[in-house]
Structure formats: structure tokens, C-alpha cells
C-alpha positions in Angstrom: 5.1 -17.2 -7.0 6.5 -13.7 -6.1 4.2 -10.8 -5.4 5.3 -9.0 -8.5 4.3 -12.0 -10.6 0.7 -11.8 -9.2 0.5 -8.1 -10.1 2.0 -8.7 -13.5 -0.5 -11.5 -14.2 -3.4 -9.2 -13.2 -2.2 -6.3 -15.4 -0.8 -8.1 -18.4 -3.9 -7.4 -20.6 -3.6 -3.7 -20.2 0.2 -3.7 -20.6 0.0 -5.8 -23.7 -2.8 -3.6 -25.2 -0.5 -0.5 -24.8 2.5 -2.3 -26.3 0.4 -3.6 -29.3 -1.3 -0.3 -30.1 -0.6 2.7 -28.0 -3.8 4.6 -28.8 -6.1 1.6 -28.4 -4.2 0.5 -25.3 -4.5 3.9 -23.7 -8.3 3.9 -24.4 -8.6 0.5 -22.7 -6.6 1.8 -19.8 -8.9 4.8 -19.5 -11.9 2.4 -19.2 -10.4 1.4 -15.8 -9.3 5.0 -14.9 -12.3 5.4 -12.5 -10.7 2.8 -10.2 -7.8 3.1 -7.9 -5.3 0.2 -8.2 -6.7 -1.2 -5.0 -10.3 -0.9 -6.2 -9.4 -2.6 -9.5 -7.5 -5.4 -7.8 -10.5 -6.0 -5.5 -13.0 -6.2 -8.4 -13.5 -8.6 -11.3 -15.2 -6.2 -13.7 -13.8 -6.3 -17.2 -13.4 -3.3 -19.5 -16.9 -3.9 -21.0 -18.6 -3.6 -17.6 -19.3 -7.3 -17.1 -18.3 -9.5 -14.2 -15.4 -11.8 -15.3 -14.7 -14.7 -13.0 -11.2 -15.0 -14.6 -10.1 -11.6 -13.2 -8.8 -11.3 -9.7 -10.7 -10.2 -7.4 -8.2 -10.2 -4.6 -9.2 -9.8 -0.9 -8.0 -6.9 1.2 -5.3 -9.0 2.9 -3.9 -10.0 -0.5 -4.1 -6.4 -1.8 -2.3 -5.1 1.3 0.5 -7.8 0.9 0.9 -7.0 -2.8 1.1 -3.2 -2.1 3.7 -3.7 0.6 5.8 -6.1 -1.4 5.7 -4.0 -4.6 5.8 -0.7 -2.7 
């Protein structure tokens, strides 16, 4: 699996929401706006404010790797 695939998998929900309905998708994206990309990748909070074990969280080493490879 390529680094870009990992990032795409982590962000597909937001991307799909924006494609499906721009206004609702934007609102969903704004639910996460309080996080930097690094913070979000290191968390597993969903947009309802609940822990979701299906979301990342990636450790710092993985986040660094993804950041470097997707630069």
C-alpha cells in the first residue's frame, strides 16, 4: 500500500461527503476544522465527538512518514 492510499482511506468519508452534497460536506469538514491534519490523523474522534475505533489513529512515526511521502 502506498502512503497516498493510507491518506485517501483516512479521508474518504470527508471527500465523499463533499462530492455528494457540497453544503453538507462542507459542514462535516468544518466539524473537524479545529484539528490540524496531524492532530486529526493522530486521533480517532468522529464528527459526532465520539471515539471511533475504526478511525486511524496513526502514531507520530506513521504521520511523519505520510507527511514526507505526500509532501
